[in-house]
C-alpha positions as CSV (number, residue, x, y, z in Angstrom):
1,M,65.4,56.3,110.8
2,H,63.0,57.1,108.2
3,K,63.1,60.8,108.6
4,L,67.0,61.0,109.2
5,F,67.0,58.9,105.6
6,F,65.3,61.9,104.2
7,Y,67.6,65.2,105.8
8,V,70.6,63.0,105.5
9,V,70.5,62.1,101.7
10,P,69.7,65.2,100.4
11,L,72.2,67.8,103.2
12,T,75.0,65.1,101.6
13,V,73.7,65.9,97.7
14,S,73.4,69.6,99.0
15,V,77.3,69.3,100.4
16,V,78.8,67.5,97.0
17,L,76.6,69.6,94.6
18,S,78.0,72.6,96.3
19,S,81.6,71.3,96.6
20,C,81.8,71.6,92.3
21,G,82.4,75.3,92.5
22,T,79.3,76.3,91.3
23,A,75.7,76.6,92.7
24,P,73.4,74.3,91.1
25,S,69.5,75.7,90.8
26,N,67.7,72.7,91.2
27,L,68.9,71.2,94.7
28,P,66.6,68.8,96.1
29,V,65.1,69.6,99.9
30,A,64.6,67.1,102.2
31,S,60.4,65.8,103.2
32,S,59.2,64.0,106.7
33,P,56.0,63.6,107.2
34,E,54.1,65.5,110.1
35,T,51.4,65.2,112.0
36,S,49.6,68.5,111.6
37,P,47.1,69.8,114.1
38,T,44.3,68.4,112.3
39,G,46.1,65.2,112.6
40,T,46.4,65.2,108.8
41,P,50.1,64.1,108.0
42,S,51.7,67.1,106.1
43,P,55.7,67.2,104.9
44,S,58.0,69.6,106.9
45,S,59.4,70.1,103.5
46,S,59.3,69.3,99.6
47,P,57.9,65.7,98.9
48,A,60.0,65.4,95.8
49,P,63.2,66.5,94.7
50,K,63.4,69.0,91.6
51,E,63.6,67.0,88.2
52,S,67.5,67.8,86.7
53,P,68.6,64.9,85.1
54,S,71.8,65.0,87.3
55,A,69.5,65.3,90.4
56,A,67.6,63.0,89.6
57,S,70.5,60.0,88.7
58,R,71.7,61.0,92.1
59,T,69.0,60.8,94.9
60,S,65.7,59.0,95.2
61,S,62.0,60.7,95.6
62,P,61.3,61.0,98.7
63,V,57.4,60.8,97.4
64,Q,59.0,56.9,96.4
65,T,60.6,56.2,98.9
66,S,59.0,56.8,101.7
67,S,56.4,53.8,103.8
68,V,53.8,56.5,104.8
69,V,53.1,57.7,101.6
70,S,51.1,55.2,99.2
71,A,51.7,54.1,95.7
72,K,48.5,55.9,94.3
73,T,48.1,59.1,92.6
74,V,45.7,61.7,91.2
75,P,45.4,64.0,89.1
76,V,45.9,67.5,90.1
77,N,46.3,71.0,88.6
78,V,49.5,73.1,89.2
79,Y,50.1,75.8,88.3
80,K,53.2,77.9,87.2
81,L,54.1,81.1,86.4
82,D,55.4,81.6,82.1
83,S,58.5,82.4,81.3
84,Q,56.9,86.6,80.5
85,C,56.0,86.9,84.4
86,R,52.1,87.3,83.3
87,D,49.9,84.6,83.3
88,F,50.0,81.2,85.3
89,V,50.2,78.3,83.2
90,A,47.7,74.6,84.2
91,E,50.0,71.6,84.3
92,K,48.4,68.3,84.5
93,T,50.1,66.2,86.9
94,A,49.8,62.7,89.2
95,V,50.6,63.6,93.0
96,S,50.4,60.9,96.2
97,A,46.4,60.2,97.0
98,N,47.6,60.3,100.6
99,Q,48.8,64.2,100.7
100,P,47.6,65.6,97.2
101,I,47.1,69.0,99.1
102,A,51.3,68.7,100.3
103,A,52.1,67.3,97.0
104,A,50.8,69.9,95.0
105,V,52.9,72.4,97.0
106,G,56.2,70.5,96.6
107,K,55.3,70.7,93.0
108,V,55.1,74.2,92.5
109,L,58.2,74.8,95.1
110,E,60.3,72.2,93.4
111,N,61.9,75.2,90.5
112,A,61.9,77.4,93.5
113,D,65.6,77.2,94.5
114,S,68.5,79.8,92.2
115,A,71.9,80.4,93.2
116,D,71.5,83.1,96.1
117,F,67.8,81.8,96.9
118,S,66.8,78.6,98.5
119,L,64.1,76.9,100.5
120,S,65.1,73.9,103.3
121,G,60.7,73.0,103.6
122,Y,57.9,73.6,104.1
123,R,54.7,72.8,106.1
124,V,50.8,72.7,105.2
125,N,47.7,72.8,107.3
126,V,44.3,73.4,106.0
127,A,41.5,73.9,108.1
128,S,38.5,75.7,107.0
129,G,39.0,76.6,103.7
130,V,42.1,77.7,104.5
131,A,45.7,76.9,103.8
132,T,48.8,77.9,105.8
133,I,52.2,77.5,104.2
134,D,54.9,77.5,106.2
135,L,58.1,78.3,104.0
136,R,61.5,78.0,105.6
137,V,64.2,79.7,103.8
138,A,67.2,78.0,104.0
139,P,69.7,79.0,106.5
140,D,72.8,79.6,104.0
141,S,69.8,81.3,101.9
142,K,71.8,84.4,100.4
143,R,68.5,85.5,100.2
144,K,65.3,85.8,102.0
145,L,61.4,86.0,100.7
146,V,61.3,89.5,100.5
147,S,64.2,90.2,98.9
148,L,62.9,88.4,96.1
149,S,61.9,90.5,92.6
150,S,58.0,90.8,92.5
151,C,58.1,88.0,89.0
152,E,60.1,85.9,91.8
153,Q,57.6,86.1,94.4
154,M,55.2,86.0,91.8
155,A,56.3,82.5,90.8
156,I,56.6,81.0,94.3
157,F,53.4,83.1,96.0
158,G,50.9,83.5,93.2
159,S,51.2,79.7,91.9
160,L,50.7,78.3,95.5
161,R,47.4,80.1,96.0
162,K,46.6,79.4,92.1
163,T,47.5,76.1,92.8
164,L,45.7,75.5,95.9
165,T,42.4,77.8,95.3
166,S,42.3,76.5,91.6
167,N,41.7,73.1,92.1
168,A,37.8,72.7,93.6
169,Q,37.8,69.0,94.7
170,W,39.9,70.8,98.1
171,K,37.8,73.5,99.0
172,I,40.6,75.7,99.7
173,K,39.3,80.0,98.9
174,S,42.6,81.5,100.5
175,V,46.6,81.0,100.9
176,R,48.2,82.5,103.8
177,F,52.4,82.8,104.1
178,T,54.5,82.1,106.8
179,D,58.4,82.2,107.4
180,R,58.6,79.8,110.6
181,G,55.5,80.6,111.8
182,K,55.8,84.5,111.3
183,E,53.2,86.1,108.9
184,V,55.1,87.3,105.1
185,V,54.6,90.7,104.8
186,L,55.7,91.4,101.6
């Protein structure tokens, strides 16, 4: 029942927002916990919706509504690309203590969507110091990962890599990216 809720609510909001005539860049991304091969839960998509006032007032955050996720949080540094597309800026934020890596990935991906590019979700798996992030480009996205500008790619891939490797408590040494299981080659 919870999985159904996480797919239906964001889908309904997306349909309502897309019927308004403009393509909003801050659509929420659905979430549902899954068990990775290592036995640790990892979301198949973003754990929290975008932080825009209009989206936040119409949807509830899956992180807050999920019975799987604890109310306890831990502080982490999330890195995002600056407006000049040159440096990563650390942002201290609180993420779920149960799934801190997946939640941090969700925080980075909050602003990945644009008018012609959108992600429908992601999966995270960590094994032997290597994090694999399987991105899911939305089927109706006009652009794919390879068609993003170098700055857009750096904002997504660079921010994810910097966030995961810079939080020493996770002991992640490298990050791989896949698109529905296929290696992303840029």
